Every structure is written in structure tokens, then in C-alpha cells.
N, C-alpha and C positions, 0 to 999 in steps of 0.2 A: 515501259513495255515489259512484257514477260515472254520469254521464249521457252517452248516446251519441246522436248525430244523424247519420243517413246522408243523403247527397244524391248527385245525379248520375244518377238512374235515368231511364228513358225508352225509347221504342221504337227499336230498332236493326234494320237489315236484316241478313240473314244475311251473314256475311263482314265485317261492320262492326266498329267499335271503340267502346268507351265506358269512362269512368273513374268509378268510385264513390269517394266520400269518406266517412270515418267520423270525426267530430270528437268527442273526449272532453273532458269537463269534470268538475269536482268533485275527488274524491280521486284524481287521476291518478297520484300518487306510489305508490299501492298496486297499480298495474297490473303483473301479471307477464307476461301475454301478451295479444295481440289476435288475433281470428280473424274470418274471413268464412264464413258459412253461406248456404245457399239452400234454398228449398222450392218445388218445382214443384207445380202443381195436382194434388191427389190423391196426392201422395207425401210421405214423411216428410222432415223437415229433414235436410240432409246437409252435411258439412264441405266447404268449398272450399279453405281454406288457413289457416295459422297463422303469425303473426309473433312471434318471441320471441328475446331476447338478441341482437339485431342481425342475425338471419337469418330467412328465411321459406321455407316449403315449401307446395306445393300438391298436391292430390290428382291421381291419374292422369287423371281425367276432364277436367281443365283444364290439366294441365302442358304447358308449351310455348306455351300461348295466353294464359293469365292470369298476371299478376305482382302480388305484394303488396309494397308499400313503406310506409315510415313517415317522417313528419316529426316527430321528437320535440319540436322547438321549438314546433310548433303543436299537439302532442298529436293528430295526425291520421294515420289509416291510409288507404291507397288500394288500390283493386283495379282494375288496368288490364286490361281484357278486350279481346282482339283475336280476329279470326277467329271471331266468335260464330256459334253454330249454333242452330237452332230448339230443340234440347233444352236449351239454356242458359236458356230462358225460365223465370223463377222470381221469387219475392220474395227479395231478398238482404238478409241481416242481418249486422250486425257484433256482436261481443261482446268482452268483456274478462274475464279471470280475475284476481280480486283475492284469491283464497283464500290462506291461510297454510298450514295443515296439510292442507286438502282444497280442491279447486277450488270457487270461488264466482263465479258469472257474473252480469254485467249485460248486457242486450241492448238494441240499438237498436230502433226501431219498424219497420224494414224499408223497402225501396224496391223498387218493381216494375220489372222489366227484361224486357219481352217482346222476342222476336226474330221478325221477319217473314221468311217464306221466299220 
């Protein structure tokens, strides 16, 4: 099993910056990829970006404003969010894929990140 703990959430003004952290523990050797997702009020959960094999990609909605990085020595993934917009308001979740033949995900508890306009 893998346990994930997100931190760093909080209220940010529009245009501001914030960095989220996702610390993994447990069977971290089984992690194939790590990802950030978000869920806005009344909307389905959506992908923000994925980190795998030493590289990371973000979706078009946040590309150029958000950056994903990892510190493998600390088993921690980060989400640097710059130029935040009100529509970025959501609960942010991190997950890991530990699947062998098929994806198998563990999820963090989520952290609230509202943006004030």
C-alpha cells in the first residue's frame, strides 16, 4: 500500500501563487507515476498533470501556469501554481499508479485551494 498526504492548501488571491506538496509513504518502490487532479464544486474530478519517468506534463487548462516536480529522495511531488484564476478553485488531490498489468491508484485526502477574485 501507498499512503499519500497533501499539504500546502489555502486561500489565494487571483494572480497569486501557491505550492502544494504530496508526500508518499509505504510501498513507494511500486509507484509508476504520480498525478495531480482537482475537483471544483459541482464538477467531476479532472486531471491537472502527471509525473512519470522523470518528466511531467500538464493539461491545457493549467499549462504555462502550473508546474509539477518531484523530489524522489523525499518521495514527494509538488504542484507549483502561479497566476491563479478563480476557476482554479477546487479540492486538489494527488494520486499514484502502482498497477502492474493495469492501473491501480491510491489517492490522497485532498486539500482545498480556493481563489478569491
